[in-house]
ZAPAVEX-960712 format. One record per residue (C-alpha): x, y, z; residue in three letters. Coordinates in pm, whole numbers, plus 50000, padded with zeros to 5 digits. Layout:
BEGIN
XYZALA/...
end
This chain:
BEGIN
518774137950523MET/521064167150635LYS/520384180550991ASN/518784215650971LYS/520144244451183LYS/517394256351404PRO/516644294251359LEU/517404314551650ALA/517654351551739SER/521414367151760PHE/522704366352104ALA/522814397352332PRO/526234404152286HIS/525644402251908GLU/523024427151904ILE/524914449252117GLN/527854451451893ARG/525354462251587PHE/523134482751789ILE/525304505151991TYR/527194524951711PRO/523794531651523ILE/522234542451864THR/525574565051942LEU/525124581051608SER/521424587051603PHE/521704602751973VAL/524544626251860CYS/522714636051558ILE/519704646551768ILE/521704664652019ALA/523854681851747GLY/520404693551595ILE/519384707151953ILE/522954723352030ILE/522994740351682GLU/519674752851740HIS/520834767952082LEU/524234782251948VAL/522634798851608ASN/519094808651708ASP/518154837451950SER/515154824752060ILE/514654791652218VAL/512174765852082SER/510594745152352ASN/509154719752135PRO/512714711852000LEU/514154707752341LEU/511294685752483ILE/510844664852169TYR/514364662852103GLY/515174648652460SER/512354625652436ILE/513794610852129THR/517114609552263ILE/515744590052581ILE/513344565352351TYR/516614555652171SER/518434547952488LEU/515674529352622ILE/514864512652295ASN/518534502152276ASN/518614487452607ASN/515374467852537LEU/516454455552228ILE/519864443852379VAL/518294424452665ARG/515194414552447THR/512864424752735LEU/510434445852560ALA/506754438152668PRO/503894447452434ASP/502904475552658THR/506224490352633MET/506294484952232ARG/503464506552239GLU/505084533252446SER/508054532452231ALA/505584536951913HIS/504284568152076ILE/507824580952139LEU/508654578151796ILE/505704594851687LEU/506584623751927LEU/510094624951792GLY/509354627251435PHE/506854653751495ILE/509684673051720ALA/512294669751433VAL/509924677651181ALA/508924710351359VAL/512154721351434ALA/514284712851129SER/512224701050828GLY/511524672250609ARG/515254659250559PHE/516344655750944HIS/512594640950977SER/513274613850759TYR/516934609050866LEU/515364604251227THR/513164578251086MET/515994558350909ILE/518264557051208LEU/515214548751408THR/514414517451170LEU/517834509451216LEU/517804506051540ILE/515144486951560SER/514814461651281LEU/517564438651409PRO/515514431051714PHE/512014431351542HIS/513284405451236MET/513054371351356ALA/509414385151507GLN/508184395751162ILE/506844362651045ASN/503324372350953SER/501584400550776ILE/499794412351130ALA/503354415051281LYS/504894434350970PHE/502004459451010LEU/502654461651374GLU/506264470951353PHE/505414490251015ALA/502644512551161THR/504644540951351PRO/506564544451054TYR/504024544950821ILE/502154569951051SER/505364589151077GLY/505664596850696ILE/501984609150734VAL/502944628851060VAL/505864643350894ILE/504424655450563GLU/501274670750760SER/503604687550995VAL/505864702650713ILE/502574712950532ARG/501194731350819ILE/504574745050900LYS/504904760150529ASP/501634771550533THR/502114787850905THR/505494801850782GLN/503914816250479GLN/500804833750671HIS/503154846650906ILE/505574861650657HIS/502614877750515ARG/501504893050826LEU/504904903150892GLU/505024920250567THR/501944938150588ILE/502604948250941ASN/506084963650845LYS/505014980450537ILE/501844992950729SER/504185008550970ARG/505875027050683GLN/502685035550505ILE/501475053850848MET/504485076250860LEU/504185085350488SER/502375118450447LEU/502475120150071GLU/499695099749879THR/502155088049598ASN/504615075349818GLN/501745058450047THR/500805040349700ILE/504055031849617SER/504465013649940LEU/501524997849928LEU/502014984749580ASN/505244965149710ALA/503334951650001THR/500704935849774MET/503194922549526GLN/505274905649827GLU/502444893050060ALA/499694887849823LEU/499244864049510GLU/496874878149261ALA/496834884148894ASP/495474918548951THR/494734942949225TYR/493764978049254PHE/493005005649508VAL/490285030849442GLY/488655060249585THR/485335079149541VAL/485645110149314GLN/482205127149209ASP/480035093549083ASN/483265074648961ASP/486075053949145ILE/489315068449087GLN/491825039149057LEU/495115055149205ASP/496475023249194LEU/495644994548934PHE/497974965848857TYR/496904940448591ASP/499374908548514GLU/502404928148463GLY/501234961148382GLU/499604991848546TYR/496755012948447PHE/496765039048731ASN/494485067948698GLY/491725053848500ILE/488165055948639ARG/485185031948643VAL/481445037348728PRO/480455036949068LEU/477205023648979GLN/476284989448875GLY/479744975548949THR/481084948749228LEU/483474977449337SER/480355001349383GLY/478554974749553TRP/481374970649813VAL/481565008949870ILE/477935014849881LYS/477114986050148ASN/480344990750320GLN/480664953150310ARG/483374929150206GLU/482794907849885LEU/484264872349839PHE/483644856249486LEU/485484824049483PRO/484254816049147ASP/483114840848894LEU/481934814948596ARG/478774813748831GLU/476254841848789GLU/476694871449030VAL/473464872749264GLN/473774908449344LEU/470864934649247GLU/471934960348984GLY/475544947248928VAL/477024939348607THR/480644932548522ARG/483094958648405VAL/486154949248209LEU/489034970348261MET/492774968948227GLY/493514938848006LYS/490704921447815GLU/490474894448038LYS/487934885948289THR/488724877648651SER/487404841948783LEU/488154850349147SER/487474881849300TRP/487964898149674ILE/486414935649757GLY/487074953450075VAL/485764987250168PRO/487925015850269LEU/486535040150518LYS/487805070250693ALA/486815105350770SER/488385116750409ASN/488555085450244VAL/485745063950089THR/486875036049846GLY/488215000449794ILE/490824974749807ILE/490494944549560SER/492304914949452LEU/491504894149137GLY/492704863048969SER/492004845448612TYR/491774813048804LYS/488734801848985PRO/489214794049372ASN/492394811949372ALA/491824828449696PHE/490694816450041ASP/489484830650369SER/493074836050495GLY/493614859450206ASP/490234878150279MET/491494881250634GLU/495044897850513LEU/493194920550284LEU/490964932550554SER/493794937150761ASN/495794955950534LEU/492524978350441ALA/492294993350764GLN/495895004350772HIS/495505018450402VAL/492335038350510SER/493925052550781LEU/497345062450574ALA/495415077750278LEU/493295097450548ASP/496635108850701ASN/498055121650357THR/494525138350280ILE/494555159050596ARG/498445167350571HIS/497545180250223ALA/494635200750358GLN/497185213650603VAL/499595221350381GLU/497125236050115GLU/495715260050404GLN/499475269150506ALA/499925283350148ARG/496605299650074LEU/494965333350190ASP/492285327450450SER/489925352250296LEU/490085346749914THR/491535312649888GLY/494515325149648VAL/497965318749728PHE/499595340049987ASN/502415361949970HIS/505045337350087GLY/504025307549855TYR/503425328049551PHE/506845338249555LEU/508005304349593LYS/505615293349292LYS/507005320149099LEU/510805312749168ALA/509595275449021GLU/507575290248725GLN/510315311148628ALA/512975283748652GLN/510975263048421GLU/510365292248194ALA/514295294948181SER/514805256748117ASP/512265253947834THR/513345288447658ASN/509615302247696LYS/508275335847865GLN/506325340648183LEU/504115371948207SER/503215386948535LEU/500315410648599ILE/500135432548930MET/496575442449009LEU/494665465849239ASP/491375475749337ILE/490815514749270ASP/489765535649565TYR/489265505849775PHE/489665522050100LYS/487035545750015GLN/484685517449909PHE/485375499650277ASN/484855532350446ASP/481385534050281ARG/479935502450251TYR/481825482750547GLY/484405455450540HIS/481845427450501LEU/481185443050168VAL/484755448150072GLY/485755413150158ASP/482935399549929ARG/484235423649650ILE/487855407349725LEU/486485373149690LYS/484535381049367THR/487705394349213LEU/489485362849270CYS/486625343849112THR/486875363248820ALA/490415359848783ILE/490265320948821LYS/488045320248551HIS/490135336648287HIS/493395318948370ILE/494925283748302LYS/495375255748557GLN/499015260548522ASN/498645296748606ASP/498875311148968ALA/497145338249150VAL/498355352849452GLY/497425380049717ARG/500325403649760TRP/498705425050014GLY/495575439750097GLY/493785449449794GLU/496735440049554GLU/496695406949375PHE/499595391149136VAL/499015367148860ILE/501725348748669SER/501015332648351LEU/503885305048203PRO/504165305647857GLY/502335336847801ALA/503435368647603SER/503205402647713GLY/500275407247435ALA/498825375947568GLU/498795386447928ALA/497025421147816LEU/494225403447677ARG/493805383648000VAL/493965416548176ALA/491415431247947GLU/489065400948048ARG/489365407748428ILE/488495442848391GLY/485455437248161GLN/484225409848389THR/484745431648710MET/482555459548501ALA/479575434748469LEU/479555424548828LEU/476545431149053GLN/477085438849407ILE/474655448749672GLU/475355469250008ASP/474155456750345ARG/470545469650272GLU/470405447249961GLN/470885478149734LYS/472875475349420PRO/476125494549434ILE/478825503849161ALA/481835475749173VAL/485195491049184PRO/487375493448879THR/490995477648848VAL/494455491148769SER/496905462348626GLN/500415464048517GLY/502015436948314ILE/505755426348289ALA/507595398148101VAL/510385373548216TYR/513025370248075PRO/512205397847809LEU/512165427048013GLU/513775413148356GLU/515655379048422ASN/515445378448803GLU/511945376048961ILE/512095401449237PHE/513235429048949HIS/510095414048745LEU/507635421249051VAL/509055455549114ASP/508525462848728LEU/504985451148711ALA/504385470849027ASP/505935504548884ARG/503805498048588ARG/500665491748829LEU/501095529348999TYR/501525543248597ILE/498215531048540ALA/496855543148848LYS/498535579348782GLU/496865580448433ARG/493155577248582GLY/492735542048688ARG/491055514448538ASN/493785513148312GLN/496265487148191ILE/500015494948176GLU/501735492247920PRO/498835491547644ASP/499025469047329ALA/501235494047141SER/504125483147381HIS/503855447647266TRP/503775452646890GLU/507635447646853TYR/507985426347154LYS/
end
């Protein structure tokens, strides 16, 4: 029978020759990660410095314990805790690859010492526990880190775009910035922003799975959006396969012929804004409370931004309108006329101009007072607006004199408009301060056509003005020139 050589552990000096290079490499890697962070990152990560240092200290202590084979059980338990702390530190600071590299190096350092002691399942589990736990910890930390970073990125995106939105004074630009924000920060198949207009919701922005349906209207009554706006409450419906338990609410299909299975709606509310911002998905349970929180945050900024654009538009509108009559003032009308003339030149179309003046208006004011006179001016402007198209313009030239531009209209068509204005004025009924009916003053009008008669707007205005005074000289309540002038034009 052959003699069997008894099993024995490696001698300390043999372990030392094997372990020192691995320990040194491991310490250098961890130190390199820390140094790289300090050199390249502007913000120092305290967790990396603390846990990285703990990992280096653990490695050196563990190396010393292994070589000397003096590790008591309590020390091993402390070492296991240090291992997990090290894994957490590397996972937080450097990600999955460096975490598993750290685990492998730690395993290589520890394995030679424990190899002879792993003689049962219990011992194996004792040795493997920190590494199995490490895998769970690393994956948990990485997932939490990814989720947190994604959430931070979405918040940063919303805050960044929100600052730009708050600086925007144009509604279209605000909507465009909002669209970019929702594309980048929120994951949804469909989303929209709507404001209340009359009894409908005007969808200023409506995205549905790659297509835009901006400008459409949906009913305010009986819809999920209407419920959110009416109650001024957020609405989170994670699974629309279940029946919606909201009184008076029915589903409205809009955009593509598909039904959302997840839906979030948040109200928009400001002084001049009442509306909604909404997310939808064609998958159930696509959103969570984090999405609701982000959308609510965004809704606050959007409400204020849209309110700012409306206020700005109101101020601009007031700056270009006559305060009494509500028509364009002298300066803005000239700007508008120049734009219309340029468009007429580009499209080779005519532009007619009517200069209009109220006959004997000074005597009328002296007799009945300025309040009645102001009422006549406002009534005249209402009559003019009634007889012109949306792309036409009317402005107060000065005093009781007004000017009307008719893009695309010929002289004969402008004459018919002028005749209808005169006829409407003749049928008006006005009362004086004592509630007695009074005769409404007549109007005289002059017509000129661009570029048929003049190809420069100031000359066009002068021609219409001269013809206005010819009409007055002919006895007032006249239009100059008459129909015969336009027969061959």
